[in-house]
LUMPA-774742 format. One line per 8 residues: for each residue x, y, z of N, C-alpha, C. Coordinates in pm, whole numbers, always signed. Example, Ala and Ser with C-alpha at 12.3 -4.5 7.8 and 13.67 -1.06 7.14 Angstrom:
<recs>
+1319,-569,+780,+1230,-450,+780,+1320,-330,+780; +1285,-225,+708,+1367,-106,+714,+1290,+3,+787
</recs>
This chain:
<recs>
+8135,+25046,+17037,+8272,+25000,+17013,+8311,+25028,+16868; +8431,+25078,+16849,+8482,+25109,+16716,+8579,+25000,+16672; +8555,+24944,+16554,+8644,+24842,+16500,+8748,+24906,+16409; +8872,+24871,+16431,+8983,+24926,+16353,+9062,+24811,+16292; +9091,+24823,+16163,+9171,+24720,+16095,+9304,+24779,+16052; +9411,+24712,+16082,+9545,+24757,+16044,+9602,+24665,+15938; +9672,+24725,+15842,+9737,+24648,+15736,+9883,+24688,+15727; +9967,+24592,+15705,+10110,+24619,+15693,+10145,+24646,+15547
+10223,+24751,+15524,+10270,+24780,+15389,+10422,+24770,+15385; +10472,+24697,+15290,+10617,+24684,+15270,+10661,+24787,+15168; +10719,+24895,+15219,+10760,+25005,+15132,+10902,+24982,+15082; +10927,+25011,+14955,+11060,+24990,+14896,+11157,+25101,+14933; +11197,+25107,+15059,+11294,+25207,+15103,+11435,+25148,+15102; +11535,+25230,+15073,+11673,+25180,+15070,+11713,+25124,+15206; +11788,+25014,+15210,+11825,+24950,+15337,+11915,+25037,+15424; +11988,+25130,+15364,+12080,+25213,+15441,+12009,+25326,+15514
+11880,+25345,+15488,+11806,+25455,+15549,+11701,+25402,+15645; +11681,+25477,+15752,+11573,+25446,+15844,+11470,+25558,+15839; +11346,+25526,+15867,+11239,+25625,+15863,+11231,+25698,+15996; +11241,+25831,+15991,+11236,+25911,+16113,+11095,+25959,+16145; +11015,+25990,+16043,+10878,+26035,+16063,+10801,+26018,+15933; +10670,+26035,+15940,+10588,+26019,+15820,+10473,+26119,+15820; +10422,+26145,+15700,+10303,+26229,+15680,+10208,+26153,+15588; +10078,+26163,+15617,+9978,+26099,+15532,+9875,+26202,+15488
+9842,+26200,+15359,+9742,+26292,+15304,+9622,+26209,+15260; +9506,+26222,+15327,+9394,+26130,+15300,+9322,+26153,+15169; +9324,+26276,+15115,+9248,+26302,+14993,+9306,+26226,+14873; +9439,+26230,+14859,+9505,+26158,+14749,+9564,+26026,+14795; +9548,+25994,+14924,+9608,+25872,+14983,+9759,+25868,+14957; +9825,+25982,+14980,+9969,+25990,+14958,+10043,+25983,+15091; +10162,+25926,+15085,+10243,+25905,+15204,+10382,+25961,+15181; +10432,+26038,+15278,+10568,+26093,+15272,+10649,+26039,+15390
+10766,+25985,+15362,+10855,+25932,+15465,+10980,+26018,+15473; +11010,+26068,+15592,+11134,+26141,+15615,+11237,+26043,+15668; +11353,+26036,+15601,+11457,+25940,+15638,+11563,+26004,+15727; +11649,+25919,+15779,+11751,+25963,+15873,+11852,+26059,+15812; +11869,+26055,+15679,+11962,+26147,+15614,+11892,+26273,+15565; +11769,+26298,+15611,+11683,+26413,+15578,+11636,+26414,+15432; +11648,+26300,+15363,+11583,+26286,+15233,+11439,+26242,+15255; +11358,+26248,+15149,+11217,+26212,+15158,+11179,+26114,+15049
+11091,+26021,+15081,+11030,+25934,+14982,+10881,+25966,+14978; +10831,+25998,+14859,+10692,+26040,+14842,+10618,+25933,+14763; +10520,+25869,+14827,+10442,+25763,+14765,+10303,+25816,+14732; +10270,+25835,+14604,+10138,+25888,+14569,+10033,+25779,+14558; +9913,+25813,+14602,+9795,+25727,+14579,+9821,+25582,+14617; +9858,+25559,+14743,+9883,+25422,+14788,+9750,+25348,+14804; +9754,+25217,+14789,+9635,+25135,+14800,+9669,+25008,+14876; +9567,+24935,+14915,+9585,+24811,+14989,+9524,+24696,+14908
+9597,+24588,+14884,+9737,+24570,+14925,+9831,+24657,+14843; +9945,+24690,+14904,+10039,+24780,+14839,+10112,+24706,+14726; +10107,+24759,+14603,+10173,+24691,+14491,+10325,+24689,+14510; +10391,+24578,+14481,+10536,+24566,+14507,+10622,+24657,+14421; +10572,+24698,+14304,+10653,+24780,+14213,+10603,+24924,+14207; +10538,+24969,+14313,+10488,+25106,+14317,+10605,+25205,+14317; +10601,+25301,+14225,+10709,+25398,+14215,+10689,+25511,+14316; +10800,+25558,+14369,+10797,+25671,+14461,+10888,+25781,+14408
+10864,+25902,+14456,+10948,+26015,+14421,+11047,+26038,+14534; +11176,+26036,+14503,+11279,+26061,+14603,+11318,+26208,+14599; +11304,+26274,+14714,+11340,+26416,+14726,+11472,+26422,+14802; +11578,+26469,+14737,+11711,+26467,+14801,+11719,+26562,+14920; +11813,+26534,+15012,+11832,+26622,+15127,+11897,+26753,+15082; +11897,+26854,+15171,+11841,+26848,+15307,+11696,+26896,+15312; +11622,+26845,+15409,+11487,+26892,+15435,+11465,+26894,+15585; +11404,+27000,+15634,+11383,+27014,+15778,+11236,+27021,+15816
+11148,+27049,+15720,+11005,+27055,+15748,+10929,+27034,+15618; +10813,+26968,+15625,+10735,+26943,+15504,+10588,+26930,+15539; +10501,+26960,+15441,+10357,+26949,+15461,+10290,+26911,+15330; +10169,+26857,+15341,+10077,+26847,+15230,+9982,+26966,+15238; +9955,+27029,+15125,+9866,+27145,+15119,+9761,+27122,+15011; +9635,+27150,+15043,+9527,+27140,+14945,+9504,+27276,+14880; +9491,+27276,+14748,+9460,+27398,+14674,+9321,+27380,+14613; +9230,+27468,+14653,+9090,+27453,+14614,+9038,+27584,+14556
+8959,+27574,+14448,+8893,+27690,+14389,+8745,+27661,+14376; +8668,+27769,+14357,+8525,+27753,+14340,+8492,+27690,+14205; +8575,+27718,+14104,+8550,+27662,+13972,+8577,+27512,+13968; +8674,+27469,+14046,+8708,+27327,+14049,+8703,+27278,+14193; +8589,+27224,+14238,+8574,+27186,+14379,+8664,+27071,+14422; +8714,+26992,+14326,+8806,+26885,+14361,+8944,+26944,+14388; +8992,+26938,+14511,+9118,+27004,+14544,+9239,+26938,+14480; +9339,+27018,+14453,+9468,+26969,+14408,+9560,+26958,+14529
+9649,+26861,+14526,+9737,+26835,+14639,+9878,+26881,+14606; +9934,+26962,+14695,+10073,+27008,+14685,+10153,+26950,+14800; +10278,+26916,+14774,+10370,+26876,+14879,+10480,+26981,+14883; +10501,+27041,+15001,+10596,+27151,+15016,+10705,+27108,+15113; +10830,+27127,+15073,+10945,+27088,+15154,+11031,+27211,+15180; +11067,+27233,+15306,+11156,+27342,+15343,+11288,+27290,+15396; +11396,+27363,+15368,+11527,+27321,+15415,+11630,+27429,+15393; +11752,+27409,+15442,+11858,+27509,+15427,+11915,+27509,+15285
+11970,+27625,+15247,+12034,+27639,+15116,+12163,+27717,+15132; +12269,+27669,+15067,+12402,+27731,+15073,+12447,+27751,+15218; +12454,+27640,+15290,+12503,+27645,+15427,+12407,+27706,+15526; +12282,+27721,+15488,+12182,+27779,+15578,+12168,+27928,+15567; +12236,+27991,+15471,+12224,+28136,+15455,+12087,+28176,+15402; +12019,+28082,+15335,+11883,+28104,+15286,+11798,+27981,+15315; +11667,+27998,+15300,+11574,+27886,+15314,+11521,+27849,+15177; +11524,+27721,+15145,+11476,+27671,+15017,+11341,+27602,+15036
+11242,+27644,+14956,+11112,+27578,+14952,+11097,+27508,+14818; +11066,+27378,+14822,+11043,+27301,+14700,+10896,+27257,+14694; +10836,+27268,+14576,+10694,+27239,+14557,+10676,+27123,+14460; +10589,+27029,+14497,+10559,+26913,+14413,+10407,+26900,+14402; +10358,+26890,+14278,+10215,+26889,+14250,+10169,+26749,+14211; +10060,+26705,+14272,+10002,+26573,+14241,+9917,+26583,+14115; +9946,+26498,+14018,+9871,+26498,+13893,+9738,+26425,+13913; +9632,+26486,+13860,+9499,+26426,+13873,+9463,+26332,+13759
+9557,+26309,+13668,+9528,+26221,+13555,+9556,+26075,+13595; +9560,+25988,+13497,+9577,+25845,+13524,+9715,+25810,+13581; +9812,+25900,+13564,+9948,+25868,+13612,+9956,+25870,+13765; +9878,+25958,+13830,+9875,+25965,+13976,+10015,+25975,+14036; +10091,+26074,+13991,+10228,+26092,+14040,+10247,+26236,+14085; +10352,+26258,+14166,+10394,+26392,+14203,+10503,+26438,+14108; +10494,+26563,+14064,+10597,+26623,+13979,+10641,+26756,+14038; +10766,+26790,+14014,+10818,+26917,+14060,+10743,+27031,+13992
+10697,+27129,+14070,+10613,+27236,+14017,+10695,+27362,+13992; +10658,+27433,+13887,+10715,+27564,+13861,+10639,+27667,+13944; +10711,+27764,+14000,+10651,+27860,+14092,+10672,+28002,+14041; +10568,+28084,+14051,+10574,+28226,+14018,+10563,+28304,+14148; +10656,+28400,+14171,+10656,+28474,+14298,+10628,+28622,+14280; +10616,+28673,+14158,+10567,+28809,+14130,+10648,+28921,+14196; +10779,+28918,+14183,+10866,+29028,+14226,+10843,+29070,+14371; +10845,+28974,+14460,+10829,+29003,+14602,+10966,+29011,+14669
+10984,+29113,+14750,+11113,+29138,+14813,+11153,+29021,+14903; +11276,+28975,+14886,+11328,+28868,+14970,+11289,+28729,+14926; +11215,+28717,+14813,+11171,+28587,+14764,+11201,+28578,+14615; +11261,+28469,+14573,+11287,+28450,+14431,+11274,+28303,+14394; +11246,+28278,+14267,+11235,+28140,+14219,+11353,+28107,+14131; +11422,+28000,+14165,+11531,+27947,+14085,+11482,+27818,+14021; +11481,+27814,+13889,+11424,+27699,+13818,+11498,+27569,+13850; +11623,+27578,+13891,+11701,+27457,+13919,+11674,+27400,+14058
+11645,+27487,+14155,+11632,+27438,+14293,+11492,+27460,+14351; +11434,+27578,+14333,+11303,+27607,+14390,+11292,+27751,+14436; +11209,+27776,+14537,+11187,+27911,+14589,+11288,+27939,+14699; +11359,+28051,+14687,+11460,+28090,+14786,+11408,+28208,+14866; +11410,+28194,+14998,+11369,+28301,+15089,+11493,+28355,+15156; +11509,+28485,+15151,+11631,+28550,+15197,+11632,+28568,+15349; +11631,+28456,+15421,+11647,+28456,+15566,+11736,+28337,+15604; +11803,+28350,+15717,+11889,+28241,+15763,+11803,+28125,+15812
+11843,+28002,+15777,+11768,+27885,+15818,+11779,+27861,+15969; +11898,+27880,+16026,+11916,+27858,+16168,+11901,+27711,+16206; +11865,+27688,+16333,+11852,+27552,+16383,+11728,+27482,+16328; +11621,+27557,+16303,+11500,+27491,+16255,+11408,+27591,+16185; +11326,+27537,+16098,+11213,+27609,+16041,+11090,+27519,+16056; +10974,+27580,+16058,+10849,+27504,+16066,+10755,+27550,+15955; +10683,+27455,+15897,+10582,+27485,+15796,+10452,+27418,+15839; +10342,+27491,+15829,+10210,+27436,+15858,+10110,+27494,+15760
+10011,+27415,+15718,+9913,+27464,+15622,+9790,+27377,+15619; +9689,+27422,+15543,+9567,+27342,+15528,+9513,+27357,+15387; +9431,+27459,+15360,+9371,+27481,+15229,+9410,+27621,+15180; +9482,+27627,+15068,+9518,+27752,+14999,+9621,+27839,+15071; +9645,+27817,+15199,+9740,+27900,+15273,+9832,+27812,+15358; +9956,+27859,+15375,+10046,+27793,+15469,+10130,+27898,+15539; +10180,+27862,+15657,+10263,+27951,+15737,+10402,+27891,+15749; +10500,+27980,+15755,+10640,+27940,+15760,+10706,+28017,+15874
+10770,+27946,+15969,+10835,+28011,+16083,+10984,+27984,+16081; +11061,+28091,+16096,+11206,+28082,+16106,+11247,+28128,+16245; +11308,+28038,+16324,+11348,+28074,+16459,+11461,+28176,+16459; +11552,+28167,+16362,+11667,+28257,+16359,+11626,+28401,+16328; +11524,+28419,+16246,+11480,+28555,+16212,+11363,+28600,+16297; +11309,+28510,+16380,+11195,+28541,+16469,+11078,+28601,+16392; +11042,+28535,+16282,+10930,+28582,+16200,+10845,+28464,+16155; +10716,+28492,+16137,+10623,+28398,+16075,+10572,+28461,+15947
+10588,+28390,+15835,+10534,+28435,+15707,+10408,+28355,+15677; +10306,+28424,+15628,+10184,+28357,+15581,+10178,+28373,+15430; +10170,+28260,+15360,+10169,+28259,+15214,+10035,+28208,+15162; +9991,+28267,+15051,+9878,+28214,+14977,+9927,+28143,+14853; +9859,+28035,+14815,+9898,+27955,+14700,+9779,+27946,+14604; +9808,+27967,+14475,+9704,+27956,+14373,+9765,+27889,+14251; +9689,+27800,+14188,+9735,+27735,+14065,+9690,+27818,+13946; +9784,+27846,+13857,+9756,+27925,+13738,+9768,+27834,+13618
+9664,+27827,+13537,+9668,+27741,+13419,+9534,+27675,+13398; +9536,+27560,+13335,+9414,+27487,+13301,+9366,+27409,+13423; +9246,+27442,+13473,+9193,+27374,+13590,+9156,+27230,+13564; +9132,+27195,+13438,+9086,+27060,+13406,+9200,+26963,+13380; +9321,+27012,+13368,+9434,+26924,+13340,+9558,+26974,+13409; +9667,+26906,+13387,+9791,+26940,+13456,+9889,+27015,+13367; +9873,+27009,+13236,+9969,+27071,+13146,+9965,+27222,+13162; +10081,+27281,+13180,+10091,+27426,+13187,+10054,+27485,+13321
+10025,+27403,+13422,+9986,+27455,+13552,+10111,+27494,+13631; +10111,+27617,+13684,+10220,+27662,+13769,+10162,+27708,+13902; +10245,+27715,+14003,+10204,+27756,+14136,+10236,+27903,+14155; +10136,+27983,+14188,+10157,+28124,+14218,+10166,+28138,+14369; +10279,+28192,+14417,+10306,+28206,+14559,+10297,+28353,+14598; +10214,+28384,+14696,+10193,+28523,+14738,+10217,+28538,+14887; +10309,+28628,+14922,+10332,+28657,+15064,+10220,+28747,+15114; +10140,+28696,+15207,+10022,+28768,+15254,+10048,+28849,+15381
+10126,+28794,+15474,+10147,+28862,+15602,+10279,+28818,+15663; +10336,+28906,+15746,+10458,+28875,+15821,+10434,+28914,+15966; +10461,+28821,+16057,+10446,+28846,+16201,+10584,+28851,+16265; +10618,+28963,+16326,+10744,+28975,+16400,+10724,+28914,+16539; +10808,+28817,+16573,+10793,+28743,+16698,+10893,+28791,+16803; +10844,+28823,+16922,+10930,+28859,+17034,+10948,+28742,+17130; +10868,+28638,+17112,+10878,+28517,+17195,+10896,+28396,+17104; +10964,+28292,+17153,+10984,+28173,+17068,+10853,+28100,+17038
+10848,+28040,+16920,+10733,+27960,+16878,+10776,+27813,+16875; +10706,+27728,+16947,+10743,+27587,+16960,+10663,+27495,+16869; +10549,+27541,+16823,+10466,+27462,+16732,+10373,+27556,+16658; +10309,+27504,+16555,+10226,+27590,+16470,+10123,+27505,+16398; +10004,+27562,+16379,+9899,+27491,+16305,+9815,+27592,+16229; +9767,+27551,+16111,+9684,+27636,+16027,+9560,+27558,+15988; +9443,+27619,+16008,+9318,+27564,+15956,+9266,+27660,+15850; +9146,+27635,+15800,+9090,+27723,+15699,+9048,+27858,+15756
+9049,+27872,+15890,+9007,+27998,+15951,+9107,+28055,+16050; +9199,+27975,+16101,+9286,+28022,+16209,+9432,+27984,+16187; +9520,+28068,+16242,+9661,+28036,+16259,+9686,+28031,+16409; +9741,+27919,+16456,+9765,+27901,+16599,+9915,+27880,+16621; +9974,+27963,+16707,+10116,+27954,+16740,+10131,+27898,+16881; +10211,+27793,+16896,+10237,+27735,+17027,+10349,+27809,+17098; +10319,+27868,+17212,+10416,+27948,+17286,+10435,+27890,+17426; +10506,+27963,+17509,+10523,+27921,+17648,+10398,+27957,+17727
+10345,+27858,+17799,+10228,+27873,+17885,+10097,+27900,+17811; +10094,+27873,+17680,+9969,+27891,+17608,+9989,+27896,+17458; +9883,+27936,+17389,+9887,+27948,+17244,+9833,+28084,+17203; +9879,+28131,+17089,+9831,+28258,+17033,+9752,+28226,+16907; +9630,+28277,+16901,+9538,+28247,+16792,+9519,+28372,+16706; +9535,+28355,+16575,+9516,+28463,+16478,+9400,+28425,+16385; +9318,+28525,+16356,+9214,+28508,+16255,+9281,+28513,+16118; +9274,+28404,+16043,+9344,+28398,+15915,+9292,+28503,+15817
+9162,+28531,+15820,+9107,+28633,+15731,+9164,+28771,+15762; +9180,+28801,+15892,+9237,+28930,+15930,+9381,+28942,+15882; +9455,+28831,+15886,+9595,+28836,+15845,+9611,+28863,+15696; +9523,+28806,+15614,+9545,+28812,+15469,+9456,+28912,+15397; +9369,+28984,+15468,+9271,+29067,+15398,+9333,+29191,+15336; +9448,+29240,+15386,+9510,+29357,+15326,+9452,+29486,+15381; +9460,+29592,+15302,+9416,+29723,+15345,+9306,+29776,+15254; +9228,+29871,+15309,+9116,+29927,+15232,+9165,+30024,+15125
+9097,+30021,+15012,+9120,+30121,+14908,+8984,+30173,+14865; +8982,+30278,+14785,+8856,+30338,+14743,+8839,+30330,+14593; +8712,+30347,+14553,+8674,+30358,+14413,+8715,+30235,+14333; +8661,+30122,+14373,+8683,+30000,+14296,+8581,+29993,+14184; +8623,+29954,+14066,+8532,+29942,+13953,+8458,+29809,+13958; +8343,+29806,+13893,+8252,+29693,+13901,+8289,+29578,+13810; +8354,+29606,+13697,+8358,+29507,+13590,+8469,+29404,+13602; +8586,+29442,+13648,+8701,+29352,+13641,+8691,+29239,+13742
+8770,+29133,+13721,+8767,+29015,+13807,+8908,+28981,+13851; +8925,+28960,+13980,+9055,+28919,+14032,+9034,+28832,+14154; +9114,+28727,+14165,+9106,+28641,+14282,+9178,+28702,+14402; +9249,+28810,+14381,+9332,+28865,+14487,+9270,+28987,+14552; +9147,+29023,+14516,+9080,+29137,+14575,+8945,+29095,+14626; +8907,+29141,+14743,+8774,+29115,+14797,+8694,+29243,+14785; +8572,+29234,+14734,+8502,+29352,+14686,+8428,+29435,+14785; +8409,+29394,+14912,+8345,+29483,+15006,+8416,+29477,+15139
+8373,+29561,+15233,+8445,+29573,+15358,+8433,+29450,+15446; +8341,+29360,+15414,+8330,+29236,+15491,+8425,+29129,+15441; +8483,+29149,+15324,+8575,+29051,+15270,+8508,+28934,+15202; +8382,+28952,+15156,+8312,+28841,+15092,+8253,+28878,+14958; +8307,+28979,+14891,+8257,+29015,+14760,+8138,+29106,+14769; +8080,+29138,+14653,+7966,+29228,+14648,+8012,+29370,+14637; +7923,+29464,+14665,+7960,+29604,+14658,+7909,+29666,+14531; +7914,+29798,+14525,+7862,+29870,+14410,+7967,+29900,+14308
+7931,+29986,+14213,+8022,+30014,+14103,+8132,+30109,+14143; +8115,+30182,+14255,+8219,+30275,+14298,+8221,+30280,+14450; +8245,+30166,+14513,+8242,+30159,+14659,+8381,+30127,+14712; +8394,+30138,+14845,+8522,+30102,+14905,+8536,+29951,+14907; +8659,+29902,+14921,+8682,+29758,+14920,+8808,+29725,+14995; +8845,+29600,+14991,+8962,+29553,+15062,+9059,+29489,+14965; +9183,+29532,+14971,+9286,+29466,+14892,+9321,+29337,+14962; +9305,+29227,+14894,+9329,+29097,+14957,+9444,+29027,+14888
+9529,+28965,+14967,+9644,+28896,+14913,+9612,+28753,+14871; +9492,+28709,+14888,+9456,+28573,+14851,+9311,+28549,+14880; +9263,+28429,+14854,+9125,+28398,+14887,+9121,+28277,+14977; +9021,+28273,+15065,+9005,+28163,+15157,+8901,+28066,+15103; +8929,+27937,+15121,+8836,+27832,+15078,+8805,+27838,+14930; +8892,+27898,+14850,+8875,+27899,+14706,+8764,+27987,+14656; +8715,+28083,+14736,+8606,+28169,+14690,+8659,+28271,+14591; +8594,+28281,+14478,+8633,+28377,+14376,+8537,+28494,+14382
+8589,+28613,+14408,+8503,+28729,+14425,+8459,+28786,+14291; +8345,+28857,+14293,+8283,+28900,+14168,+8319,+29044,+14131; +8302,+29139,+14221,+8315,+29279,+14184,+8451,+29330,+14229; +8554,+29302,+14150,+8690,+29327,+14195,+8776,+29383,+14083; +8890,+29438,+14121,+8988,+29482,+14023,+9124,+29432,+14065; +9216,+29420,+13969,+9352,+29381,+14001,+9426,+29501,+14057; +9500,+29480,+14165,+9577,+29586,+14227,+9714,+29530,+14261; +9803,+29618,+14303,+9936,+29574,+14345,+9923,+29493,+14474
+9986,+29375,+14476,+9975,+29287,+14591,+10060,+29340,+14705; +10004,+29336,+14826,+10075,+29384,+14944,+10065,+29280,+15054; +10159,+29284,+15146,+10154,+29193,+15260,+10142,+29276,+15387; +10059,+29228,+15481,+10043,+29298,+15607,+10155,+29264,+15703; +10189,+29358,+15791,+10293,+29337,+15892,+10229,+29347,+16030; +10264,+29251,+16115,+10203,+29242,+16247,+10310,+29212,+16352; +10274,+29236,+16478,+10361,+29202,+16590,+10296,+29093,+16673; +10379,+29001,+16723,+10329,+28884,+16793,+10243,+28921,+16913
+10286,+29019,+16991,+10215,+29054,+17114,+10126,+29176,+17099; +10092,+29213,+16977,+10006,+29328,+16958,+9864,+29296,+17002; +9792,+29399,+17044,+9653,+29382,+17089,+9557,+29416,+16977; +9589,+29374,+16855,+9504,+29406,+16742,+9382,+29315,+16739; +9282,+29358,+16662,+9168,+29272,+16638,+9214,+29149,+16560; +9152,+29037,+16588,+9185,+28916,+16513,+9296,+28834,+16573; +9340,+28865,+16696,+9445,+28787,+16762,+9420,+28786,+16912; +9452,+28674,+16976,+9441,+28666,+17122,+9532,+28556,+17174
+9573,+28568,+17301,+9655,+28467,+17367,+9566,+28389,+17464; +9576,+28257,+17457,+9496,+28169,+17544,+9593,+28089,+17631; +9582,+28105,+17762,+9678,+28043,+17854,+9634,+27904,+17897; +9733,+27818,+17927,+9705,+27689,+17987,+9659,+27707,+18131; +9597,+27604,+18187,+9566,+27604,+18329,+9697,+27599,+18406; +9717,+27695,+18496,+9843,+27704,+18569,+9855,+27593,+18673; +9979,+27542,+18689,+10007,+27439,+18789,+10120,+27486,+18879; +10096,+27479,+19010,+10198,+27522,+19105,+10313,+27422,+19110
+10433,+27474,+19132,+10550,+27389,+19149,+10551,+27334,+19290; +10547,+27201,+19304,+10540,+27139,+19436,+10678,+27133,+19501; +10680,+27135,+19635,+10804,+27121,+19709,+10879,+27251,+19729; +10824,+27363,+19685,+10891,+27492,+19702,+10850,+27553,+19836; +10948,+27597,+19917,+10921,+27654,+20048,+10907,+27806,+20043; +10925,+27863,+19927,+10915,+28008,+19914,+10771,+28053,+19936; +10754,+28172,+19994,+10620,+28226,+20013,+10556,+28263,+19880; +10638,+28294,+19783,+10587,+28331,+19652,+10547,+28204,+19576
+10425,+28205,+19525,+10374,+28090,+19451,+10441,+28084,+19314; +10504,+27972,+19283,+10569,+27954,+19153,+10486,+27859,+19068; +10479,+27890,+18940,+10402,+27808,+18848,+10495,+27738,+18749; +10456,+27618,+18711,+10536,+27537,+18620,+10527,+27594,+18478; +10642,+27604,+18413,+10644,+27651,+18274,+10604,+27537,+18181; +10510,+27565,+18091,+10460,+27465,+17997,+10466,+27520,+17856; +10524,+27445,+17765,+10534,+27487,+17625,+10435,+27407,+17541; +10371,+27475,+17447,+10280,+27407,+17353,+10365,+27346,+17243
+10391,+27215,+17252,+10488,+27152,+17162,+10423,+27085,+17041; +10291,+27068,+17042,+10223,+27008,+16927,+10079,+27058,+16922; +10036,+27101,+16803,+9899,+27150,+16782,+9842,+27077,+16661; +9731,+27008,+16680,+9668,+26934,+16571,+9525,+26984,+16552; +9487,+27020,+16428,+9349,+27066,+16406,+9250,+26951,+16405; +9139,+26969,+16476,+9028,+26875,+16472,+8922,+26922,+16373; +8910,+27053,+16357,+8822,+27114,+16259,+8876,+27254,+16234; +8803,+27336,+16159,+8853,+27470,+16128,+8861,+27559,+16251
+8784,+27527,+16358,+8782,+27611,+16478,+8814,+27534,+16605; +8860,+27412,+16592,+8888,+27331,+16710,+9023,+27262,+16695; +9105,+27269,+16802,+9241,+27215,+16798,+9268,+27138,+16926; +9350,+27034,+16916,+9398,+26962,+17033,+9546,+26994,+17050; +9586,+27025,+17173,+9720,+27079,+17200,+9790,+26993,+17304; +9914,+26958,+17277,+9999,+26884,+17370,+10104,+26979,+17426; +10115,+26985,+17561,+10219,+27069,+17619,+10338,+26986,+17665; +10441,+27054,+17711,+10569,+26989,+17739,+10568,+26901,+17863
+10464,+26906,+17945,+10458,+26817,+18061,+10362,+26700,+18037; +10314,+26686,+17912,+10234,+26570,+17875,+10085,+26584,+17891; +10035,+26706,+17911,+9891,+26728,+17923,+9831,+26766,+17789; +9705,+26728,+17770,+9632,+26762,+17648,+9523,+26863,+17679; +9505,+26959,+17588,+9398,+27059,+17601,+9327,+27072,+17467; +9199,+27109,+17473,+9121,+27135,+17353,+9093,+27284,+17344; +9131,+27343,+17232,+9107,+27484,+17206,+8989,+27497,+17111; +8892,+27580,+17148,+8775,+27605,+17064,+8770,+27754,+17033
+8781,+27789,+16906,+8773,+27929,+16863,+8626,+27960,+16836; +8572,+28059,+16907,+8429,+28085,+16904,+8389,+28189,+16801; +8476,+28283,+16770,+8437,+28391,+16680,+8552,+28425,+16587; +8530,+28415,+16456,+8633,+28449,+16358,+8581,+28548,+16255; +8481,+28627,+16291,+8426,+28726,+16198,+8528,+28836,+16174; +8540,+28880,+16048,+8635,+28986,+16014,+8592,+29116,+16080; +8688,+29186,+16143,+8660,+29314,+16204,+8616,+29306,+16349; +8609,+29187,+16406,+8568,+29171,+16545,+8677,+29101,+16623
+8673,+29117,+16756,+8772,+29052,+16840,+8751,+28901,+16841; +8858,+28828,+16826,+8850,+28682,+16826,+8834,+28634,+16970; +8748,+28536,+16992,+8725,+28481,+17125,+8751,+28331,+17123; +8814,+28282,+17232,+8854,+28141,+17238,+8826,+28085,+17377; +8817,+27954,+17381,+8800,+27883,+17508,+8888,+27758,+17503; +8961,+27732,+17612,+9048,+27614,+17618,+9025,+27540,+17749; +9015,+27408,+17740,+8999,+27325,+17859,+9094,+27206,+17852; +9141,+27166,+17968,+9233,+27053,+17975,+9155,+26922,+17977
+9205,+26823,+17903,+9141,+26692,+17899,+9188,+26606,+18016; +9097,+26533,+18080,+9139,+26441,+18186,+9207,+26318,+18126; +9315,+26273,+18188,+9383,+26154,+18139,+9466,+26095,+18252; +9499,+25968,+18238,+9575,+25897,+18341,+9724,+25903,+18312; +9762,+25881,+18187,+9903,+25877,+18148,+9945,+26009,+18085; +10072,+26041,+18097,+10128,+26157,+18029,+10150,+26123,+17881; +10124,+26219,+17795,+10134,+26199,+17650,+10269,+26250,+17602; +10334,+26174,+17515,+10463,+26215,+17459,+10451,+26266,+17317
+10367,+26202,+17235,+10348,+26244,+17097,+10201,+26243,+17063; +10165,+26327,+16966,+10025,+26343,+16930,+10011,+26343,+16779; +9912,+26271,+16728,+9883,+26270,+16585,+9733,+26259,+16566; +9681,+26333,+16469,+9538,+26330,+16437,+9524,+26309,+16288; +9449,+26207,+16248,+9425,+26183,+16106,+9327,+26287,+16055; +9364,+26365,+15954,+9275,+26471,+15905,+9145,+26413,+15851; +9036,+26485,+15878,+8906,+26448,+15824,+8882,+26528,+15697; +8862,+26461,+15585,+8849,+26529,+15456,+8732,+26625,+15456
+8619,+26585,+15513,+8500,+26669,+15509,+8521,+26799,+15585; +8585,+26792,+15703,+8608,+26914,+15780,+8716,+26999,+15717; +8814,+26936,+15651,+8920,+27012,+15587,+8868,+27092,+15469; +8782,+27031,+15390,+8735,+27095,+15268,+8619,+27190,+15293; +8534,+27161,+15390,+8414,+27239,+15410,+8423,+27332,+15530; +8526,+27312,+15615,+8541,+27399,+15730,+8434,+27378,+15836; +8373,+27259,+15844,+8267,+27233,+15940,+8327,+27181,+16069; +8263,+27210,+16183,+8308,+27162,+16311,+8273,+27016,+16330
+8323,+26960,+16440,+8294,+26820,+16468,+8207,+26810,+16593
</recs>
């Protein structure tokens, strides 16, 4: 038997606003509340009992999607926490991304972060508002992320962008730290995406009648180049064809748009950053579609067997290779990704969970150990 204790917290929210949804980040114990007017209240480092005069950061509307993202490096194993907010800008003609960095000093507060985007087409940083992406916002955008990488989906443009995030500055303090944003990959979508999840190894897109799984390393590894020199150091290049560093003084290598799990490669050189382009239904290595168990439509007299359409409306990571998925008819399934080696076909297995009641909403509290170390459960 598992014992669970619940505590009530009285949050100082304005009386004119109601809370529509919430996000909790367990590493920094931070809480984000989305209000009915699409503004956000960000409570850093909450504790029990909750202090009555605890200050929060108010993020003005509009906001349509938000996440907590961990930024981790090998030099500093203690991850930094970023809060990313997406929303429309100038009537929805562009998408605005705002970044807030949690300070690791005694203040324990979130502050608006400065972002560097390195002359990437369609992306610019405005010091007054944030990062502007040159796509129409449309009815909705979705953001999902875990460690060092996040994905952004725009329904109006039918594209998924995968971004890498790196902190530039002093690793031991907060002064002078800026966020470096790198566009790693773009996926052209021919089918609608209803949900999205990112772990340290996989990108999972919720589609009709199943999910599409991408190997995150395959998406961000870039393209091969030749004659890499031994001496220079860059976090954006992986030094051998496996994508894990090493290699000789004049060997082939892989241009990488970012690093996974904060690994800093040794035998690398700085090169021009590039982003890979992919198609949603392509049969490339590192991607596969996993279908739900089909259910026949009852009461149909037609000789042709009809199957019920099911949409993957919520995807929650249980570990770096395991996800729990809720579909539109209230069934739960567990997806297990079996192989994520670079250069090989990704293999997956999905099974439906037995249950008595139909599920309407799904939430999973992130496990810090699995998030940071990428271990299964």
